C-alpha positions in Angstrom: 47.3 184.3 64.6 49.5 183.8 67.7 53.0 182.7 67.7 53.4 179.2 69.2 54.5 179.7 73.0 57.9 178.3 74.1 57.9 174.8 75.4 58.6 175.3 79.2 58.9 171.6 80.2 57.4 168.0 79.9 53.8 167.0 81.0 53.4 164.5 83.5 52.3 161.8 80.9 55.3 162.3 78.8 57.6 162.1 81.8 56.0 158.9 83.0 56.5 157.4 79.5 60.2 158.6 79.6 60.6 156.7 83.2 59.1 153.4 81.8 61.4 153.2 79.0 64.3 154.1 80.8 63.5 151.6 83.4 62.8 148.8 80.6 66.2 149.6 79.1 68.0 149.4 82.4 66.2 146.1 83.4 67.3 144.8 80.1 70.9 145.6 80.6 70.7 144.5 84.4 69.5 141.2 83.0 72.3 140.8 80.7 74.8 141.6 83.3 73.2 139.2 86.0 73.2 136.5 83.3 76.9 137.3 82.2 77.8 137.2 85.9 75.9 133.8 86.8 77.5 132.2 83.4 81.2 133.2 84.7 80.3 131.8 88.3 78.9 128.5 86.8 82.1 128.2 84.4 84.5 129.1 87.4 82.6 126.6 89.7 82.6 123.8 86.9 86.4 124.2 86.3 86.7 123.9 90.0 84.7 120.6 90.4 86.2 119.2 87.4 89.9 120.1 88.4 89.5 118.7 91.8 87.6 115.6 90.7 90.2 114.8 88.1 93.1 115.3 90.5 91.9 113.3 93.2 90.7 110.3 90.9 94.2 110.5 89.3 96.2 110.5 92.7 94.0 107.5 93.9 94.1 105.7 91.0 98.1 105.9 90.9 98.4 105.3 94.7 96.1 101.9 94.5 98.2 100.5 91.6 101.4 100.8 93.7 99.9 99.5 96.7 101.0 96.2 98.4 104.5 96.5 96.7 107.3 94.9 98.9 110.0 94.3 96.5 110.1 90.7 95.1 110.3 89.0 98.3 108.0 86.0 98.2 105.8 86.7 101.1 105.6 87.9 104.5 107.3 85.1 106.2 110.2 85.6 104.1 111.1 89.2 105.7 112.9 89.3 108.8 112.2 91.9 111.1 115.3 93.4 113.1 113.7 96.1 114.8 113.9 96.1 118.5 110.4 95.6 119.9 111.3 96.7 123.4 112.5 100.2 122.1 109.9 102.7 123.2 110.2 104.6 119.6 109.0 101.2 118.2 106.2 100.3 120.8 105.0 103.7 120.5 105.1 104.3 117.1 101.9 105.0 114.9 103.6 103.0 112.3 104.2 100.0 114.6 101.0 98.1 112.9 102.8 98.6 109.7 106.2 97.4 110.7 104.5 94.4 112.3 102.7 93.2 109.4 105.4 94.2 107.0 104.8 92.4 103.5 100.9 92.1 104.3 97.9 94.0 104.6 98.5 96.0 101.7 95.0 97.2 101.2 92.2 98.2 103.9 89.6 100.6 104.9 86.8 101.5 107.2 83.2 101.7 105.8 80.8 104.7 106.7 83.2 106.2 109.3 81.6 107.7 112.6 83.4 109.2 115.3 86.8 108.7 113.9 89.9 110.8 114.1 93.1 110.3 111.9 96.0 112.6 112.5 93.9 114.7 115.1 91.4 115.6 112.4 88.0 114.5 112.4 86.7 112.1 109.5 83.3 113.3 107.8 80.6 110.7 109.0 79.2 108.5 106.5 82.3 108.8 104.5 84.6 105.7 103.6 88.5 105.7 104.4 91.2 103.9 102.2 94.5 102.6 103.8 97.3 101.8 101.2 100.6 100.1 102.5 103.7 99.2 100.6 107.3 100.7 100.1 109.0 103.1 97.6 112.3 102.6 96.0 114.7 104.6 98.2 117.0 104.8 95.2 114.3 105.9 92.7 115.9 103.9 89.8 119.0 105.8 90.0 121.0 103.4 92.5 121.1 100.1 93.9 122.9 97.7 96.2 126.3 96.5 95.2 127.6 93.3 96.1 128.2 93.0 99.7 128.5 90.5 102.4 126.1 89.2 105.2 127.1 91.9 107.7 126.3 95.2 109.3 127.9 97.3 106.7 126.2 97.5 103.3 127.2 99.3 100.0 124.8 101.2 98.0 124.8 103.7 94.9 125.8 107.1 96.2 122.6 108.5 94.7 120.3 106.2 96.9 118.3 108.7 99.3 118.9 106.8 102.7 119.6 108.8 105.8 120.7 107.7 109.6 117.4 106.7 111.0 115.6 105.6 108.1 113.7 102.5 108.6 114.1 100.4 105.2 113.2 97.2 103.6 116.2 95.4 102.3 114.7 92.6 99.6 115.5 90.2 96.9 113.5 87.6 95.4 114.6 85.3 98.0 114.1 87.2 101.4 113.8 90.5 103.0 115.2 92.5 105.9 113.6 95.4 107.9 115.9 97.3 109.6 116.8 100.8 110.8 119.9 102.7 109.1 122.2 103.5 112.0 124.7 105.5 109.9 125.3 106.3 106.4 128.8 107.7 104.9 129.1 111.1 105.0 126.3 111.9 107.0 127.2 110.5 110.3 124.8 108.5 112.6 125.7 106.4 115.3 127.3 102.8 116.2 129.8 103.4 113.5 132.8 101.2 113.5 136.0 101.1 111.4 135.7 99.7 107.9 132.1 101.2 107.9 133.2 103.7 104.9 135.2 103.1 101.6 136.9 105.4 99.0 134.7 104.6 95.9 132.8 107.9 95.3 130.3 105.8 93.2 129.0 104.2 96.2 128.5 104.8 100.1 128.4 102.5 102.9 125.4 102.2 105.3 125.3 100.3 108.5 122.4 98.7 110.6 124.2 98.2 113.8 122.5 97.0 117.1 122.6 98.7 120.3 121.4 102.1 121.7 121.4 105.0 118.9 121.3 108.5 119.9 119.3 109.4 116.9 116.1 111.2 118.1 113.3 109.2 117.3 115.1 106.4 115.6 114.2 102.7 116.4 117.1 100.5 117.6 117.9 97.2 115.9 117.7 94.0 117.9 119.7 92.1 115.6 121.7 92.7 112.5 122.7 89.4 111.1 121.1 89.0 107.6 119.4 85.9 106.3 121.8 85.9 103.2 124.1 88.0 101.1 122.7 90.8 99.3 124.1 91.9 95.8 123.1 93.9 92.8 119.6 92.4 92.4 118.5 93.6 95.8 116.7 96.8 96.4 116.3 99.1 99.4 112.7 100.2 99.8 111.1 102.7 102.3 107.9 101.2 103.7 104.9 103.6 104.0 101.2 103.5 105.2 99.2 106.3 103.9 95.2 106.8 104.8 93.0 108.7 102.6 89.8 110.1 103.9 87.5 113.2 103.8 87.2 116.2 106.6 86.5 119.5 107.2 89.2 122.0 106.3 90.5 124.1 109.2 91.1 127.1 107.0 88.1 127.3 104.8 85.5 125.1 106.7 84.6 123.2 103.2 85.1 119.5 102.8 88.6 118.1 101.5 90.3 115.1 100.6 93.1 114.3 103.2 95.9 112.0 103.6 97.6 111.0 106.7 101.2 109.2 106.0 103.5 107.2 108.2 105.1 109.4 110.4 103.5 112.6 109.3 100.5 114.8 110.3 97.5 114.8 108.6 97.7 116.8 105.1 94.9 118.6 103.1 95.2 117.2 99.4 92.5 118.3 97.4 89.8 120.9 98.2 85.8 120.2 97.4 85.8 116.8 97.8 82.6 116.0 99.6 82.3 112.2 100.0 84.3 109.2 99.3 82.9 105.7 98.8 85.1 102.6 98.2 84.2 99.2 97.1 86.7 96.3 96.9 86.7 93.7 94.4 87.9 90.2 95.4 89.2 87.4 93.5 87.8 84.6 95.5 88.7 81.7 93.1 92.1 82.7 92.2 91.4 82.9 88.6 92.6 86.8 88.2 89.0 88.2 87.7 86.7 89.9 90.4 84.1 87.5 91.6 82.3 90.0 93.9 82.0 93.7 95.0 81.6 94.8 98.5 82.5 97.7 101.0 85.2 96.5 103.7 82.2 96.1 106.6 82.5 92.5 107.6 85.5 91.5 105.6 88.2 89.8 107.5 92.2 90.2 107.0 92.0 87.1 104.8 89.2 88.4 102.5 91.1 91.6 102.1 94.2 89.8 101.0 92.0 88.7 97.9 91.2 92.2 96.9 92.7 92.8 93.5 90.8 95.9 92.2 89.1 99.0 94.4 86.5 101.0 92.9 86.3 104.9 94.4 83.4 107.0 94.0 83.9 110.7 94.9 81.7 113.7 95.0 83.3 117.1 94.2 81.5 120.3 94.8 81.8 124.2 94.2 83.0 126.4 96.9 80.0 128.6 96.8 76.3 128.6 95.8 76.0 129.3 91.9 72.2 128.6 92.0 72.6 124.9 90.8 69.5 122.8 90.5 69.1 120.0 93.1 71.2 117.1 92.9 70.8 113.2 93.7 73.6 111.0 94.2 73.4 107.3 94.9 76.5 106.1 96.4 78.2 102.5 96.1 76.1 101.4 99.2 72.8 102.0 97.5 72.3 105.2 99.7 70.7 108.3 98.0 71.7 111.8 98.9 70.0 115.0 97.8 71.7 118.1 97.7 69.7 121.4 97.3 72.2 124.3 98.7 72.7 125.6 95.0 76.4 124.3 94.7 77.7 122.6 91.7 78.6 118.9 92.0 80.0 116.1 89.8 80.2 112.3 90.9 83.6 110.7 89.8 84.1 106.9 89.5 87.1 105.0 88.9 88.5 101.6 89.1 91.7 100.6 89.6 93.8 97.2 89.7 96.2 96.6 92.5 98.7 95.4 90.3 101.3 93.9 92.5 98.7 91.3 93.3 98.0 88.5 91.2 99.6 87.5 87.9 98.6 90.8 85.9 
């Protein structure tokens, strides 16, 4: 009997079987890898969408609640505007509307914007804008007015954040004064006079004199006589106007939530926000309860003054295709939008009361 011949290789059938088994194993490994990668991408996209949506809604909720705050001045007519309307820095200012209507028009907006630019940036067509006006405490709770006279020189706590050229609103619960600070003790300014300083380190003197001022961009005061003496119950506020809108980022190209503020260029706030729709809740019978919800379309200034609550709907999206299923969004206007580009999206809806309106 002949001994077995040494094996010199694999047969074609054995080689084919080995290749099939290897390919099957490799396919399984690739499937596991692809599944893990997709899961990671989906989790990253979800975290991004959640972060953008929550941050944007929290920010807008806070701003809505603080809108229309003008100190405790009784009404618009109780506020005296000392700014010089003939000053080019006033008449040509982007904030002229705010100063002309100081104490009023705390809430406004544009429904379904089309061909609008804000801060030289194109607002995304079909989205809403939200404009909020009010005033921030210049002393931020760390300082206040100290008893002073009805004159151009006023004394405030040393911690108050006021500077030459600032336009401020001085208010108590009887009246208000809108004026430009022309000089601040220790910081200089213009139109200073003797006696405009003091030796008390706990307070500093500010002035609001009339006449031409050499501060760049500062608005001159036409008058300086105040309606009454202001004391420790008064507050110094800085008026603001903020408009929130959706636009394409100049850096990434994706849509983001933007804001344009008084005297400032538009600024990108939250990336990944693709849509914003706004509804306004009006109290038409003065019972502190919202009677009707609607967009800003067709609402007069008087009707906007009835707004006591604002509802905002945002659509937040991931920055890349994560093979998400198609997504339908019904906005506040009842319009349905279908998204099928594979991005992950989530709808955020928040409602906030304008706390400075009504009795609540």
